[in-house]
DRENDO-1510 file (C-alpha; in Angstrom, 1 decimal, always signed):
<recs>
REC; n; res; u; v; w
REC; 1; UNK; +9.7; -19.0; -8.3 .
REC; 2; UNK; +8.2; -16.4; -5.9 .
REC; 3; UNK; +11.5; -14.5; -5.7 .
REC; 4; UNK; +12.0; -14.4; -9.4 .
REC; 5; UNK; +8.5; -13.1; -9.9 .
REC; 6; UNK; +9.2; -10.3; -7.5 .
REC; 7; UNK; +12.7; -9.2; -8.6 .
REC; 8; UNK; +12.8; -5.5; -9.4 .
REC; 9; UNK; +14.3; -6.1; -12.9 .
REC; 10; UNK; +11.3; -8.2; -13.8 .
REC; 11; UNK; +8.6; -5.9; -12.5 .
REC; 12; UNK; +7.6; -4.6; -15.9 .
REC; 13; UNK; +7.2; -8.1; -17.3 .
REC; 14; UNK; +5.2; -9.1; -14.1 .
REC; 15; UNK; +3.0; -6.1; -14.4 .
REC; 16; UNK; +2.3; -6.3; -18.0 .
REC; 17; UNK; +0.8; -3.6; -20.2 .
REC; 18; UNK; -1.5; -0.9; -19.1 .
REC; 19; UNK; -0.7; +2.8; -19.9 .
REC; 20; UNK; -3.8; +4.9; -20.0 .
REC; 21; UNK; -5.0; +7.1; -22.9 .
REC; 22; UNK; -4.5; +10.6; -21.8 .
REC; 23; UNK; -2.7; +10.8; -18.5 .
REC; 24; UNK; +1.0; +10.0; -18.9 .
REC; 25; UNK; +1.4; +9.5; -15.2 .
REC; 26; UNK; -1.4; +6.9; -14.8 .
REC; 27; UNK; -0.8; +3.2; -15.2 .
REC; 28; UNK; -3.4; +0.4; -14.9 .
REC; 29; UNK; -4.4; -3.1; -15.6 .
REC; 30; UNK; -8.1; -3.4; -16.4 .
REC; 31; UNK; -9.0; -6.9; -15.1 .
REC; 32; UNK; -7.1; -10.0; -14.3 .
REC; 33; UNK; -7.9; -13.2; -12.4 .
REC; 34; UNK; -6.7; -14.0; -8.9 .
REC; 35; UNK; -7.2; -17.2; -6.9 .
REC; 36; UNK; -10.7; -16.3; -5.7 .
REC; 37; UNK; -12.1; -13.9; -8.4 .
REC; 38; UNK; -10.8; -11.0; -10.5 .
REC; 39; UNK; -8.9; -7.8; -9.7 .
REC; 40; UNK; -8.1; -4.4; -11.2 .
REC; 41; UNK; -5.1; -2.3; -10.3 .
REC; 42; UNK; -4.0; +1.2; -11.1 .
REC; 43; UNK; -1.5; +3.9; -9.9 .
REC; 44; UNK; -1.0; +7.5; -10.7 .
REC; 45; UNK; +2.4; +9.2; -10.0 .
REC; 46; UNK; +2.8; +12.6; -8.5 .
REC; 47; UNK; +6.3; +12.5; -6.9 .
REC; 48; UNK; +9.4; +12.9; -8.9 .
REC; 49; UNK; +10.1; +9.3; -8.3 .
REC; 50; UNK; +7.1; +7.0; -7.8 .
REC; 51; UNK; +7.0; +6.3; -4.0 .
REC; 52; UNK; +3.9; +4.0; -4.1 .
REC; 53; UNK; +4.2; +0.4; -5.0 .
REC; 54; UNK; +1.4; -2.2; -5.2 .
REC; 55; UNK; +1.1; -5.9; -6.1 .
REC; 56; UNK; -1.3; -8.8; -6.3 .
REC; 57; UNK; +0.1; -12.3; -6.1 .
REC; 58; UNK; -1.5; -15.7; -6.5 .
REC; 59; UNK; +0.3; -18.2; -4.2 .
REC; 60; UNK; +0.0; -21.6; -2.6 .
REC; 61; UNK; -2.2; -20.3; +0.1 .
REC; 62; UNK; -4.5; -18.0; -1.9 .
REC; 63; UNK; -4.3; -14.3; -2.9 .
REC; 64; UNK; -1.9; -11.7; -1.5 .
REC; 65; UNK; -2.6; -8.0; -1.9 .
REC; 66; UNK; +0.0; -5.3; -1.1 .
REC; 67; UNK; -0.1; -1.5; -1.1 .
REC; 68; UNK; +3.2; +0.2; +0.0 .
REC; 69; UNK; +3.0; +4.0; +0.4 .
REC; 70; UNK; +6.6; +5.2; +0.6 .
REC; 71; UNK; +7.9; +8.5; +2.0 .
REC; 72; UNK; +11.3; +10.2; +2.0 .
REC; 73; UNK; +12.0; +8.3; -1.2 .
REC; 74; UNK; +11.0; +5.2; -3.1 .
REC; 75; UNK; +13.6; +2.8; -1.7 .
REC; 76; UNK; +11.6; +1.4; +1.2 .
REC; 77; UNK; +8.4; +0.7; -0.8 .
REC; 78; UNK; +10.4; -1.0; -3.6 .
REC; 79; UNK; +12.2; -3.1; -1.0 .
REC; 80; UNK; +8.9; -4.3; +0.6 .
REC; 81; UNK; +7.6; -5.0; -2.9 .
REC; 82; UNK; +10.5; -7.5; -3.4 .
REC; 83; UNK; +10.8; -9.0; +0.1 .
REC; 84; UNK; +7.5; -9.1; +2.0 .
REC; 85; UNK; +5.5; -11.8; +0.2 .
REC; 86; UNK; +8.4; -14.3; +0.1 .
REC; 87; UNK; +8.4; -14.1; +3.9 .
REC; 88; UNK; +4.6; -14.5; +4.0 .
REC; 89; UNK; +4.9; -17.6; +1.9 .
REC; 90; UNK; +7.8; -19.0; +3.9 .
REC; 91; UNK; +6.1; -18.6; +7.3 .
REC; 92; UNK; +2.8; -19.9; +5.9 .
REC; 93; UNK; +4.6; -23.0; +4.8 .
REC; 94; UNK; +6.2; -23.4; +8.2 .
REC; 95; UNK; +2.9; -22.8; +10.1 .
REC; 96; UNK; +0.9; -25.0; +7.7 .
REC; 97; UNK; -1.4; -22.2; +6.5 .
REC; 98; UNK; -2.2; -18.5; +6.7 .
REC; 99; UNK; -2.7; -16.8; +10.1 .
REC; 100; UNK; -2.3; -13.5; +11.8 .
REC; 101; UNK; +1.0; -14.7; +13.3 .
REC; 102; UNK; +2.3; -15.4; +9.8 .
REC; 103; UNK; +1.7; -11.8; +8.7 .
REC; 104; UNK; +3.2; -10.4; +11.9 .
REC; 105; UNK; +6.3; -12.5; +11.4 .
REC; 106; UNK; +6.6; -11.4; +7.8 .
REC; 107; UNK; +6.4; -7.7; +8.7 .
REC; 108; UNK; +9.0; -8.2; +11.4 .
REC; 109; UNK; +11.4; -10.1; +9.0 .
REC; 110; UNK; +11.0; -7.4; +6.3 .
REC; 111; UNK; +11.7; -4.7; +8.8 .
REC; 112; UNK; +14.8; -6.5; +10.0 .
REC; 113; UNK; +16.1; -7.0; +6.5 .
REC; 114; UNK; +15.6; -3.4; +5.7 .
REC; 115; UNK; +17.5; -2.4; +8.8 .
REC; 116; UNK; +20.4; -4.6; +7.6 .
REC; 117; UNK; +20.3; -2.8; +4.2 .
REC; 118; UNK; +20.4; +0.6; +6.0 .
REC; 119; UNK; +23.5; -0.6; +8.0 .
REC; 120; UNK; +25.3; -1.8; +4.9 .
REC; 121; UNK; +24.5; +1.4; +3.0 .
REC; 122; UNK; +25.4; +3.7; +5.9 .
REC; 123; UNK; +28.9; +4.7; +4.8 .
REC; 124; UNK; +27.8; +5.9; +1.4 .
REC; 125; UNK; +24.0; +6.4; +1.8 .
REC; 126; UNK; +23.2; +7.5; +5.3 .
REC; 127; UNK; +20.0; +9.1; +4.0 .
REC; 128; UNK; +18.6; +5.6; +3.7 .
REC; 129; UNK; +17.9; +5.7; +7.5 .
REC; 130; UNK; +15.3; +8.4; +6.8 .
REC; 131; UNK; +13.3; +6.4; +4.1 .
REC; 132; UNK; +10.2; +4.5; +5.1 .
REC; 133; UNK; +6.9; +3.2; +3.8 .
REC; 134; UNK; +3.4; +2.5; +5.1 .
REC; 135; UNK; +2.5; -1.1; +4.4 .
REC; 136; UNK; -1.0; -2.5; +3.8 .
REC; 137; UNK; -1.3; -6.3; +3.2 .
REC; 138; UNK; -4.3; -8.5; +2.5 .
REC; 139; UNK; -4.3; -12.3; +2.3 .
REC; 140; UNK; -7.4; -14.3; +1.1 .
REC; 141; UNK; -7.0; -17.9; +2.1 .
REC; 142; UNK; -10.0; -20.2; +1.5 .
REC; 143; UNK; -12.9; -18.1; +2.9 .
REC; 144; UNK; -10.9; -16.1; +5.4 .
REC; 145; UNK; -9.5; -12.6; +4.9 .
REC; 146; UNK; -6.5; -11.3; +6.8 .
REC; 147; UNK; -5.7; -7.6; +6.7 .
REC; 148; UNK; -2.5; -6.3; +8.2 .
REC; 149; UNK; -1.7; -2.5; +8.2 .
REC; 150; UNK; +1.2; -0.4; +9.3 .
REC; 151; UNK; +0.5; +3.3; +8.5 .
REC; 152; UNK; -2.4; +5.1; +6.9 .
REC; 153; UNK; -3.3; +3.1; +3.8 .
REC; 154; UNK; -6.8; +1.6; +4.0 .
REC; 155; UNK; -8.8; -1.5; +3.1 .
REC; 156; UNK; -12.6; -1.2; +2.6 .
REC; 157; UNK; -15.1; -4.0; +2.1 .
REC; 158; UNK; -18.1; -3.6; -0.1 .
REC; 159; UNK; -21.1; -5.8; +0.9 .
REC; 160; UNK; -24.7; -6.1; -0.1 .
REC; 161; UNK; -27.1; -5.0; +2.5 .
REC; 162; UNK; -29.8; -7.4; +3.7 .
REC; 163; UNK; -32.4; -5.6; +1.6 .
REC; 164; UNK; -30.1; -6.3; -1.5 .
REC; 165; UNK; -31.0; -2.8; -2.8 .
REC; 166; UNK; -27.8; -1.1; -1.6 .
REC; 167; UNK; -24.2; -1.6; -0.6 .
REC; 168; UNK; -22.5; -0.8; +2.6 .
REC; 169; UNK; -18.8; +0.2; +3.1 .
REC; 170; UNK; -16.9; -1.3; +6.0 .
REC; 171; UNK; -13.4; -0.3; +6.9 .
REC; 172; UNK; -11.2; -3.3; +7.7 .
REC; 173; UNK; -7.9; -1.7; +8.6 .
REC; 174; UNK; -6.8; +0.3; +11.6 .
REC; 175; UNK; -4.8; +3.4; +10.7 .
REC; 176; UNK; -1.8; +4.9; +12.4 .
REC; 177; UNK; -1.9; +8.6; +11.5 .
REC; 178; UNK; -1.5; +11.1; +14.3 .
REC; 179; UNK; -4.3; +13.2; +12.8 .
REC; 180; UNK; -6.5; +10.7; +14.7 .
REC; 181; UNK; -7.0; +11.5; +18.4 .
REC; 182; UNK; -6.7; +7.9; +19.6 .
REC; 183; UNK; -3.3; +7.5; +17.8 .
REC; 184; UNK; -2.0; +10.7; +19.5 .
REC; 185; UNK; -3.3; +9.4; +22.8 .
REC; 186; UNK; -1.5; +6.0; +22.2 .
REC; 187; UNK; +1.8; +7.8; +21.6 .
REC; 188; UNK; +1.4; +10.1; +24.6 .
REC; 189; UNK; +0.6; +7.1; +26.9 .
REC; 190; UNK; +3.7; +5.3; +25.6 .
REC; 191; UNK; +5.9; +8.4; +26.1 .
REC; 192; UNK; +4.6; +10.2; +29.2 .
REC; 193; UNK; +8.0; +11.9; +29.8 .
REC; 194; UNK; +8.1; +13.4; +26.2 .
REC; 195; UNK; +5.8; +16.5; +25.9 .
REC; 196; UNK; +6.9; +16.8; +22.2 .
REC; 197; UNK; +6.1; +13.3; +21.1 .
REC; 198; UNK; +3.4; +14.8; +18.9 .
REC; 199; UNK; +3.6; +18.3; +17.6 .
REC; 200; UNK; +1.2; +20.4; +15.5 .
REC; 201; UNK; +3.3; +21.8; +12.7 .
REC; 202; UNK; +2.5; +23.2; +9.2 .
REC; 203; UNK; -1.2; +22.6; +9.8 .
REC; 204; UNK; -1.0; +18.9; +10.7 .
REC; 205; UNK; -0.1; +16.7; +13.7 .
REC; 206; UNK; +3.3; +15.0; +13.4 .
REC; 207; UNK; +5.4; +12.6; +15.4 .
REC; 208; UNK; +8.3; +14.7; +16.9 .
REC; 209; UNK; +7.2; +17.4; +14.4 .
REC; 210; UNK; +8.4; +15.3; +11.5 .
REC; 211; UNK; +6.2; +12.5; +10.3 .
REC; 212; UNK; +2.4; +11.9; +10.3 .
REC; 213; UNK; +2.3; +8.1; +10.8 .
REC; 214; UNK; +3.3; +6.3; +14.0 .
REC; 215; UNK; +4.0; +2.9; +12.3 .
REC; 216; UNK; +5.9; +2.1; +9.2 .
REC; 217; UNK; +8.6; -0.2; +7.8 .
REC; 218; UNK; +11.8; +1.8; +7.6 .
REC; 219; UNK; +12.3; +5.3; +9.2 .
REC; 220; UNK; +15.2; +3.7; +11.0 .
REC; 221; UNK; +16.4; +7.0; +12.4 .
REC; 222; UNK; +13.2; +7.3; +14.4 .
REC; 223; UNK; +13.5; +3.8; +15.8 .
REC; 224; UNK; +17.2; +3.4; +16.5 .
REC; 225; UNK; +18.6; +6.4; +18.5 .
REC; 226; UNK; +22.2; +5.6; +17.6 .
REC; 227; UNK; +21.6; +6.6; +14.0 .
REC; 228; UNK; +20.7; +10.1; +15.1 .
REC; 229; UNK; +23.9; +10.4; +17.2 .
REC; 230; UNK; +26.2; +9.6; +14.2 .
REC; 231; UNK; +27.7; +12.8; +12.8 .
REC; 232; UNK; +27.5; +11.3; +9.3 .
REC; 233; UNK; +23.7; +11.4; +9.5 .
REC; 234; UNK; +23.7; +15.1; +10.5 .
REC; 235; UNK; +25.1; +15.9; +7.1 .
REC; 236; UNK; +22.0; +14.5; +5.3 .
REC; 237; UNK; +19.2; +14.6; +7.8 .
REC; 238; UNK; +17.7; +16.4; +10.8 .
REC; 239; UNK; +18.9; +14.6; +13.9 .
REC; 240; UNK; +16.2; +14.2; +16.5 .
REC; 241; UNK; +17.4; +13.6; +20.1 .
REC; 242; UNK; +15.7; +10.3; +21.1 .
REC; 243; UNK; +15.7; +8.4; +24.4 .
REC; 244; UNK; +13.8; +5.5; +22.8 .
REC; 245; UNK; +12.1; +4.5; +19.5 .
REC; 246; UNK; +9.1; +6.8; +18.6 .
REC; 247; UNK; +7.9; +4.5; +15.8 .
REC; 248; UNK; +7.2; +0.8; +15.3 .
REC; 249; UNK; +6.7; -1.6; +12.5 .
REC; 250; UNK; +4.1; -3.6; +14.4 .
REC; 251; UNK; +1.0; -4.1; +12.2 .
REC; 252; UNK; -2.6; -4.0; +13.3 .
REC; 253; UNK; -4.2; -7.2; +12.1 .
REC; 254; UNK; -7.9; -7.9; +11.3 .
REC; 255; UNK; -9.2; -11.4; +10.5 .
REC; 256; UNK; -12.6; -11.9; +9.0 .
REC; 257; UNK; -14.6; -14.8; +7.7 .
REC; 258; UNK; -15.9; -13.8; +4.3 .
REC; 259; UNK; -19.7; -14.1; +3.8 .
REC; 260; UNK; -21.8; -14.4; +0.6 .
REC; 261; UNK; -22.8; -10.8; +0.9 .
REC; 262; UNK; -19.2; -9.6; +0.8 .
REC; 263; UNK; -18.7; -8.7; -2.9 .
REC; 264; UNK; -15.4; -6.8; -3.3 .
REC; 265; UNK; -12.4; -5.2; -1.5 .
REC; 266; UNK; -10.7; -1.9; -2.1 .
REC; 267; UNK; -7.1; -1.6; -1.0 .
REC; 268; UNK; -5.6; +1.9; -1.6 .
REC; 269; UNK; -2.9; +4.3; -0.4 .
REC; 270; UNK; -3.8; +7.4; +1.6 .
REC; 271; UNK; -3.7; +9.5; -1.6 .
REC; 272; UNK; -7.1; +8.1; -2.6 .
REC; 273; UNK; -8.7; +8.5; +0.8 .
REC; 274; UNK; -7.6; +12.1; +1.0 .
REC; 275; UNK; -10.0; +12.8; -1.9 .
REC; 276; UNK; -13.0; +10.4; -1.6 .
REC; 277; UNK; -14.8; +8.7; +1.2 .
REC; 278; UNK; -15.2; +4.9; +1.9 .
REC; 279; UNK; -18.8; +5.2; +0.9 .
REC; 280; UNK; -18.1; +7.1; -2.3 .
REC; 281; UNK; -15.5; +4.5; -3.3 .
REC; 282; UNK; -17.8; +1.6; -2.7 .
REC; 283; UNK; -20.6; +3.2; -4.7 .
REC; 284; UNK; -18.3; +3.8; -7.7 .
REC; 285; UNK; -17.2; +0.1; -7.7 .
REC; 286; UNK; -20.8; -1.1; -7.2 .
REC; 287; UNK; -22.3; +1.0; -10.0 .
REC; 288; UNK; -19.7; +0.5; -12.7 .
REC; 289; UNK; -18.3; -2.3; -14.9 .
REC; 290; UNK; -15.4; -4.4; -13.5 .
REC; 291; UNK; -12.8; -3.7; -16.2 .
REC; 292; UNK; -10.8; -0.6; -15.4 .
REC; 293; UNK; -12.5; +0.0; -12.1 .
REC; 294; UNK; -9.3; +0.8; -10.2 .
REC; 295; UNK; -8.5; +3.4; -12.9 .
REC; 296; UNK; -12.0; +4.8; -12.5 .
REC; 297; UNK; -11.5; +5.3; -8.7 .
REC; 298; UNK; -8.2; +7.2; -9.4 .
REC; 299; UNK; -9.9; +9.4; -12.0 .
REC; 300; UNK; -12.7; +10.1; -9.5 .
REC; 301; UNK; -10.0; +11.2; -7.0 .
REC; 302; UNK; -8.3; +13.4; -9.6 .
REC; 303; UNK; -11.6; +15.0; -10.5 .
REC; 304; UNK; -12.0; +15.9; -6.8 .
REC; 305; UNK; -8.5; +17.4; -6.8 .
REC; 306; UNK; -9.2; +19.5; -9.8 .
REC; 307; UNK; -12.5; +20.6; -8.3 .
REC; 308; UNK; -10.8; +21.8; -5.1 .
REC; 309; UNK; -8.2; +23.7; -7.1 .
REC; 310; UNK; -10.9; +25.2; -9.4 .
REC; 311; UNK; -9.2; +23.8; -12.5 .
REC; 312; UNK; -10.2; +21.3; -15.2 .
REC; 313; UNK; -9.1; +17.7; -14.9 .
REC; 314; UNK; -7.5; +18.0; -18.3 .
REC; 315; UNK; -5.2; +20.8; -17.0 .
REC; 316; UNK; -4.3; +18.7; -14.0 .
REC; 317; UNK; -3.2; +15.9; -16.3 .
REC; 318; UNK; -0.7; +18.2; -18.0 .
REC; 319; UNK; +1.2; +18.9; -14.8 .
REC; 320; UNK; +4.5; +16.9; -14.7 .
REC; 321; UNK; +5.6; +14.6; -11.9 .
REC; 322; UNK; +7.3; +16.4; -9.0 .
REC; 323; UNK; +5.3; +19.6; -9.5 .
REC; 324; UNK; +2.2; +17.5; -9.4 .
REC; 325; UNK; +2.9; +16.5; -5.8 .
REC; 326; UNK; +1.7; +20.0; -4.8 .
REC; 327; UNK; -1.7; +18.9; -6.0 .
REC; 328; UNK; -2.0; +15.3; -4.9 .
REC; 329; UNK; +0.0; +12.4; -3.6 .
REC; 330; UNK; +0.9; +9.2; -5.5 .
REC; 331; UNK; -2.2; +7.0; -5.5 .
REC; 332; UNK; -2.4; +3.2; -5.7 .
REC; 333; UNK; -5.7; +1.4; -5.9 .
REC; 334; UNK; -6.4; -2.4; -6.1 .
REC; 335; UNK; -10.0; -3.6; -6.3 .
REC; 336; UNK; -10.5; -7.3; -5.5 .
REC; 337; UNK; -13.7; -9.0; -6.6 .
REC; 338; UNK; -14.7; -12.1; -4.6 .
REC; 339; UNK; -16.1; -15.2; -6.3 .
REC; 340; UNK; -17.5; -17.2; -3.4 .
REC; 341; UNK; -17.5; -20.4; -5.5 .
REC; 342; UNK; -13.7; -20.1; -5.7 .
REC; 343; UNK; -13.3; -19.2; -2.0 .
REC; 344; UNK; -14.2; -22.8; -1.1 .
REC; 345; UNK; -10.9; -24.6; -1.0 .
REC; 346; UNK; -12.5; -28.0; -1.8 .
REC; 347; UNK; -14.0; -26.8; -5.0 .
REC; 348; UNK; -12.5; -25.6; -8.4 .
REC; 349; UNK; -9.0; -26.9; -7.4 .
REC; 350; UNK; -8.1; -27.2; -11.1 .
REC; 351; UNK; -8.9; -23.5; -11.7 .
REC; 352; UNK; -7.1; -22.4; -8.6 .
REC; 353; UNK; -4.0; -24.3; -9.6 .
REC; 354; UNK; -3.9; -22.6; -13.0 .
REC; 355; UNK; -4.0; -19.2; -11.2 .
REC; 356; UNK; -1.1; -20.0; -8.8 .
REC; 357; UNK; +2.3; -18.2; -8.8 .
REC; 358; UNK; +1.3; -15.3; -11.0 .
REC; 359; UNK; +2.0; -11.7; -9.8 .
REC; 360; UNK; +1.2; -8.2; -11.0 .
REC; 361; UNK; +3.2; -5.3; -9.7 .
REC; 362; UNK; +3.0; -1.6; -10.6 .
REC; 363; UNK; +6.0; -0.3; -12.5 .
REC; 364; UNK; +8.9; +1.2; -10.6 .
REC; 365; UNK; +8.4; +4.4; -12.5 .
REC; 366; UNK; +5.5; +5.4; -14.8 .
REC; 367; UNK; +7.7; +7.4; -17.2 .
REC; 368; UNK; +10.2; +4.5; -17.5 .
REC; 369; UNK; +7.3; +2.1; -18.3 .
REC; 370; UNK; +6.1; +4.4; -21.1 .
REC; 371; UNK; +9.6; +4.9; -22.5 .
REC; 372; UNK; +10.2; +1.1; -22.6 .
REC; 373; UNK; +7.0; +0.6; -24.6 .
REC; 374; UNK; +5.3; -1.3; -21.8 .
REC; 375; UNK; +2.1; +0.7; -21.9 .
REC; 376; UNK; -0.9; +0.6; -24.1 .
REC; 377; UNK; -3.7; +3.1; -24.6 .
REC; 378; UNK; -7.2; +2.1; -23.6 .
</recs>
């Protein structure tokens, strides 16, 4: 049942309807139930092919949330969208419940499966070795939240302050972008004999002068030196002499016992956080109605993009995919509202069971979704 829900050919049916009114590159679902509350999801496309993917899944062990920010192409993020959560469910069943170890095993299994895909595709598609994706995963099981991150997407918690007059924003995910000094230090410590492990190029820090994140699923050519030595890859990529892997798929995992003051979670790809802060995002969610809140966050980010470029938001919406990547990245946002009555595993079991085995995934391509008549104005 899980695999059929996640198959690429059924993603549109799984995602449902949700095209916005004026921006042809913005897709959303206003509000849907999950095992422990409600959620809103939205994505805006900027690349020629949508490289972001996102999904929410109700399962045996609670709610799973995934944001996959692809780079070099959409293949890795689409692969994760179809393969990661079945592994999470499999290992959770084997372990008798959700845990940090379950998520770690699921990340590793997904990485290994993608490696096998790259090897099978090598004779005809050697460029697959250069495709990768950041991977942010949340799992809410009973009253415990697990957040696993590989890359620079971000999860933020919105909680009521003790005074109950304001909300605070708390970042729950460790990020692996070499723009951060501690990430650069980590890489330098791991590679003391490589003075070019991080290079400042084109105005930003990059691993080997190529990529900004130090952890991902995929990017096999930066993890397996043999791929770089193959003459076939030289025809499609930029071989980098490696003595050892310079990237990893090892996630950082945060476990938190959810408290009554914890009201909502924001999972989003880096495209959102490039434009607005954690605090600004939490304030937007806290001050506005639930339906369409993910779309509202994306629109706030796009307004900031337009402001920086000294243009009107309406003019930004007219820019087509591909060209639009010069203004902003693909952006995926998922807002998870927490109902603490449902978080208790011993209560409302009948309601939880009705919400099980449902998934919502963003379309593979926003234009394709529109052309197939899967969207609706709002």
